[in-house]
C-alpha positions as CSV (number, residue, x, y, z in Angstrom):
1,M,120.0,67.1,85.9
2,E,121.0,70.3,84.2
3,E,117.4,71.2,83.3
4,R,116.3,70.5,86.9
5,S,119.2,72.6,88.3
6,L,118.3,75.4,85.9
7,Y,114.6,75.2,86.9
8,S,115.6,75.3,90.5
9,L,117.7,78.4,89.9
10,V,114.9,80.2,88.1
11,F,112.5,79.3,90.8
12,L,114.9,80.6,93.5
13,V,115.4,83.9,91.6
14,L,111.6,84.4,91.2
15,A,111.0,83.5,94.9
16,L,113.7,86.0,96.0
17,A,112.1,88.7,93.8
18,I,108.7,88.1,95.3
19,V,110.1,88.3,98.9
20,N,112.0,91.5,98.0
21,K,108.8,93.0,96.6
22,V,106.8,92.1,99.7
23,H,109.3,92.8,102.4
24,G,112.4,94.5,101.0
25,Q,110.6,97.7,100.0
26,G,108.5,98.1,103.2
27,T,109.0,100.6,106.0
28,R,111.9,100.5,108.4
29,V,113.5,102.7,111.0
30,G,116.0,105.1,109.4
31,F,114.7,104.7,105.8
32,Y,116.1,108.2,104.9
33,S,119.5,107.7,106.7
34,S,121.4,107.9,103.4
35,T,119.0,109.7,101.1
36,C,118.0,112.5,103.5
37,P,119.9,112.2,106.8
38,R,118.3,115.3,108.3
39,A,114.7,114.3,107.5
40,E,113.6,113.4,111.0
41,S,115.4,116.3,112.6
42,I,113.9,118.8,110.1
43,V,110.4,117.5,110.9
44,K,111.1,117.6,114.6
45,S,112.4,121.2,114.6
46,T,109.4,122.3,112.5
47,V,106.9,120.7,114.8
48,T,108.6,122.0,117.9
49,T,108.5,125.6,116.5
50,H,104.8,125.4,115.8
51,V,103.8,123.6,118.9
52,N,105.8,126.0,121.1
53,S,103.8,128.8,119.5
54,D,100.5,127.0,119.8
55,S,100.4,123.9,122.1
56,T,97.0,122.8,120.8
57,L,98.6,121.9,117.4
58,A,100.1,118.7,119.0
59,A,96.7,117.1,119.4
60,G,95.8,118.3,115.9
61,L,98.7,116.6,114.3
62,L,98.2,113.4,116.2
63,R,94.5,113.3,115.3
64,M,95.3,114.0,111.6
65,H,97.7,111.0,111.4
66,F,94.9,108.8,112.9
67,H,92.3,110.1,110.4
68,D,94.8,109.5,107.6
69,C,95.6,105.9,108.5
70,F,92.0,104.8,108.9
71,V,91.1,106.0,105.3
72,Q,93.1,104.6,102.4
73,G,95.8,103.7,104.8
74,C,98.7,105.9,106.0
75,D,99.3,107.6,102.7
76,A,98.7,111.3,103.4
77,S,95.4,111.2,101.4
78,V,93.8,113.4,104.2
79,L,96.2,116.2,103.2
80,I,95.0,116.6,99.6
81,A,92.9,119.8,99.1
82,G,90.1,120.2,96.7
83,S,86.4,119.6,96.1
84,G,85.2,116.2,97.3
85,T,88.5,115.2,99.0
86,E,88.8,113.5,102.5
87,R,89.7,116.9,103.9
88,T,86.2,118.2,103.0
89,A,84.3,115.4,104.8
90,F,82.4,116.4,107.9
91,A,84.5,114.2,110.2
92,N,87.6,116.0,109.0
93,L,86.4,119.6,109.1
94,G,87.9,120.1,112.5
95,L,91.4,118.8,111.6
96,R,94.3,121.2,112.3
97,G,98.0,121.4,111.6
98,F,98.1,121.3,107.8
99,E,100.4,124.3,107.8
100,V,102.9,122.5,110.0
101,I,103.1,119.6,107.5
102,D,103.4,122.1,104.6
103,D,106.2,123.9,106.4
104,A,108.1,120.7,107.0
105,K,107.6,119.6,103.4
106,K,108.9,122.9,102.1
107,Q,112.1,122.6,104.2
108,L,112.6,119.0,103.2
109,E,112.2,119.7,99.5
110,A,114.9,122.4,99.8
111,A,117.2,119.9,101.5
112,C,116.3,116.7,99.7
113,P,114.0,117.3,96.6
114,G,111.6,114.5,95.9
115,V,112.7,112.1,98.6
116,V,110.6,112.4,101.8
117,S,106.9,111.5,101.5
118,C,104.1,113.6,103.1
119,A,102.8,110.4,104.7
120,D,106.1,109.9,106.5
121,I,106.2,113.6,107.5
122,L,102.7,113.2,109.1
123,A,103.8,110.0,111.0
124,L,106.9,111.7,112.3
125,A,105.0,114.8,113.3
126,A,102.5,112.7,115.3
127,R,105.3,111.1,117.2
128,D,107.0,114.5,117.9
129,S,103.7,115.9,119.1
130,V,103.4,113.1,121.6
131,V,106.9,113.8,122.9
132,L,106.3,117.6,123.1
133,S,103.2,116.9,125.2
134,G,105.1,114.8,127.7
135,G,104.7,111.4,126.3
136,L,107.5,108.9,125.5
137,S,109.3,108.8,122.2
138,Y,109.1,105.7,119.9
139,Q,110.8,104.8,116.7
140,V,108.8,105.6,113.6
141,L,109.1,103.2,110.6
142,T,109.5,105.3,107.4
143,G,109.4,104.5,103.7
144,R,105.7,105.2,103.0
145,R,104.6,106.6,99.7
146,D,101.9,109.1,99.1
147,G,98.5,108.1,97.8
148,R,96.8,109.6,94.7
149,I,93.2,109.0,95.8
150,S,91.3,111.1,98.3
151,Q,87.5,110.9,98.4
152,A,85.2,112.3,101.1
153,S,82.9,109.3,100.7
154,D,85.6,107.0,102.1
155,V,85.7,108.8,105.4
156,S,82.5,107.1,106.6
157,N,84.5,104.2,108.2
158,L,86.2,106.5,110.7
159,P,85.4,105.8,114.4
160,A,82.6,108.2,115.5
161,P,81.9,109.9,118.9
162,F,78.6,108.0,119.2
163,D,79.9,104.5,118.4
164,S,79.3,101.7,120.8
165,V,82.3,99.6,121.9
166,D,81.2,96.8,119.6
167,V,81.2,99.2,116.6
168,Q,84.5,100.6,117.6
169,K,86.0,97.2,117.8
170,Q,84.7,96.3,114.4
171,K,86.2,99.4,112.9
172,F,89.6,98.7,114.5
173,T,89.6,95.0,113.7
174,A,89.0,95.9,110.1
175,K,92.3,97.7,110.2
176,G,94.2,94.9,111.9
177,L,94.0,96.5,115.3
178,N,92.9,94.6,118.4
179,T,90.9,95.7,121.5
180,Q,94.0,96.8,123.4
181,D,95.1,98.9,120.4
182,L,91.6,100.5,120.5
183,V,91.8,101.5,124.2
184,T,95.4,102.6,123.8
185,L,95.0,104.7,120.6
186,V,91.8,106.4,121.9
187,G,94.0,107.4,124.8
188,A,95.3,110.1,122.4
189,H,92.3,112.0,123.8
190,T,94.5,112.8,126.7
191,I,95.3,115.9,124.7
192,G,93.1,118.0,122.6
193,T,89.5,119.2,122.4
194,T,86.2,118.4,120.8
195,A,83.1,120.4,119.7
196,C,79.9,120.6,121.8
197,Q,77.9,119.2,118.9
198,F,79.6,115.9,119.3
199,F,78.4,115.2,122.9
200,S,75.6,117.7,123.7
201,N,73.1,115.0,123.2
202,R,74.4,113.4,126.4
203,L,73.7,116.6,128.3
204,Y,70.1,117.1,127.5
205,N,68.2,114.5,125.6
206,F,70.1,111.3,125.9
207,T,67.1,109.4,127.3
208,A,63.4,110.1,127.7
209,N,64.3,111.4,131.2
210,G,67.1,113.7,130.0
211,P,70.9,113.6,130.4
212,D,73.1,110.5,130.1
213,P,72.9,108.9,133.6
214,S,76.5,107.7,133.3
215,I,77.8,111.3,133.7
216,D,78.9,112.4,137.1
217,P,76.2,114.9,138.3
218,S,78.6,117.6,139.3
219,F,80.4,117.2,136.0
220,L,77.2,117.3,134.1
221,S,76.4,120.8,135.3
222,Q,79.9,121.9,134.4
223,L,79.5,120.6,130.9
224,Q,76.0,122.2,130.5
225,S,77.5,125.5,131.4
226,L,80.2,125.1,128.8
227,C,77.7,123.8,126.2
228,P,74.3,125.4,126.7
229,Q,71.3,123.8,125.1
230,N,70.8,125.1,121.6
231,G,74.1,127.0,122.0
232,D,77.1,127.2,119.7
233,G,77.8,123.6,118.6
234,S,81.2,124.5,117.3
235,K,82.5,125.6,120.8
236,R,85.5,123.5,121.8
237,V,85.8,121.6,125.1
238,A,88.8,119.7,126.5
239,L,88.6,115.9,126.0
240,D,90.7,115.4,129.1
241,T,89.4,118.0,131.6
242,G,92.1,119.7,133.5
243,S,95.0,118.2,131.5
244,Q,94.3,118.9,127.8
245,T,97.8,119.6,126.8
246,K,99.6,117.0,128.8
247,F,100.1,113.4,127.6
248,D,99.2,111.5,130.8
249,L,96.8,109.0,132.4
250,S,94.2,111.5,133.5
251,Y,92.0,110.7,130.5
252,Y,91.6,107.2,131.8
253,S,91.1,108.5,135.4
254,N,88.3,110.6,134.0
255,L,86.6,107.6,132.5
256,R,86.7,105.8,135.9
257,N,85.2,108.9,137.5
258,S,82.3,109.1,135.0
259,R,83.9,112.2,133.4
260,G,84.5,111.1,129.9
261,I,83.4,113.6,127.3
262,L,82.4,111.6,124.3
263,Q,79.9,108.7,124.5
264,S,82.4,106.5,122.7
265,D,85.0,107.3,125.3
266,Q,82.9,106.7,128.4
267,A,81.8,103.4,127.0
268,L,85.3,102.1,127.3
269,W,84.8,102.0,131.1
270,S,81.3,100.5,131.0
271,D,82.1,97.7,128.6
272,A,83.8,94.7,130.2
273,S,85.9,94.0,127.2
274,T,87.7,97.3,127.3
275,K,87.4,98.2,131.0
276,T,90.1,95.7,131.9
277,T,92.7,97.5,129.8
278,V,91.7,100.9,131.3
279,Q,92.1,99.4,134.8
280,R,95.5,98.0,134.0
281,Y,96.7,101.3,132.7
282,L,95.5,102.8,136.0
283,G,97.1,100.1,138.0
284,L,93.8,99.0,139.5
285,I,94.1,95.3,138.8
286,R,96.4,93.2,141.0
287,G,97.8,89.8,140.0
288,L,98.0,90.7,136.3
289,L,101.0,92.0,134.4
290,G,100.7,95.8,134.5
291,L,100.6,97.8,131.3
292,T,102.4,101.1,130.9
293,F,100.3,103.4,128.7
294,N,103.2,105.4,127.3
295,V,105.0,102.3,126.2
296,E,101.9,100.6,124.8
297,F,100.9,103.8,123.0
298,G,104.1,103.8,121.0
299,K,103.6,100.1,120.1
300,S,100.1,100.7,118.9
301,M,101.1,103.8,117.0
302,V,103.7,101.8,115.1
303,K,101.1,99.2,114.4
304,M,98.6,101.7,113.2
305,G,101.2,103.5,111.1
306,N,101.6,100.3,108.9
307,I,97.9,100.2,107.9
308,E,97.5,99.5,104.1
309,L,100.9,101.0,103.2
310,K,102.0,102.1,99.8
311,T,105.7,101.4,99.4
312,G,108.3,100.7,96.7
313,T,106.8,101.9,93.4
314,D,103.2,102.3,94.7
315,G,101.9,105.8,95.0
316,E,104.3,108.8,94.7
317,I,106.4,111.3,96.6
318,R,104.4,114.5,96.4
319,K,106.1,117.8,95.8
320,I,103.4,119.6,97.7
321,C,101.5,117.7,100.3
322,S,98.1,119.3,99.5
323,A,98.2,118.3,95.8
324,I,98.8,115.1,93.7
325,N,101.8,115.5,91.4
């Protein structure tokens, strides 16, 4: 009996150790409440200062968090500078807001050296950017660690502006995100801009007969004037025409009115599997429980923010966000 009791005790201790490793060291709300109480307020004030100076940075920070999480998980690997890093990949060349994260990190290192990860700073900055743009706040789980790997070759799995809905769903499913998460998170395009080169094919040579027939004719001429054929492909155009700095529903209204900018965006309205969610956000479907975009966006952001996390003793806490320790 004594041997059996001892065996049971050892088994229990081992089981508890495993549970603690898996769950006890994960992310949670208020992770820095005792180690760096002002962490979230420092990030918020830093983001506020920068966004008040340049409102377009809000979209940049939100997009950066998305691009970070889809490659190597939410580990700030996108922030690492240097030859061959994620930051140098074509899909990331348009990212903006690195200086905001660097500024926040500098202040946090002064207040709490070696405590707050760059990955958490980026997740918090994305939330604060949503709020500053008129969206609802949501609680960010913190406790991420920073990754030590950043390779441009890994960026190929990011959702692309030419992806069909099926391809988009495959990429989101691979990260543990469902179809509603897809439609919701892409709704981040309610703020920000894109370059002409990412949609000009829709304006001139989409089919043998010319432009993409799904584009509203009057809107087509507007876009053609903004992005002339063989013109400057780097010129920026609002993803949410008429409301590019406000976090609202007009992005989805534009899809309904055939005024989506990217091919991958407009496809959300033409594909039955995603159209329903767009309609529910717009309140167009009766008899079904309505969805509130602002509320669901926060839920999906929290879900995305937990992709392939490094916690506990994995990874590191970088001293400078652009370089591995």
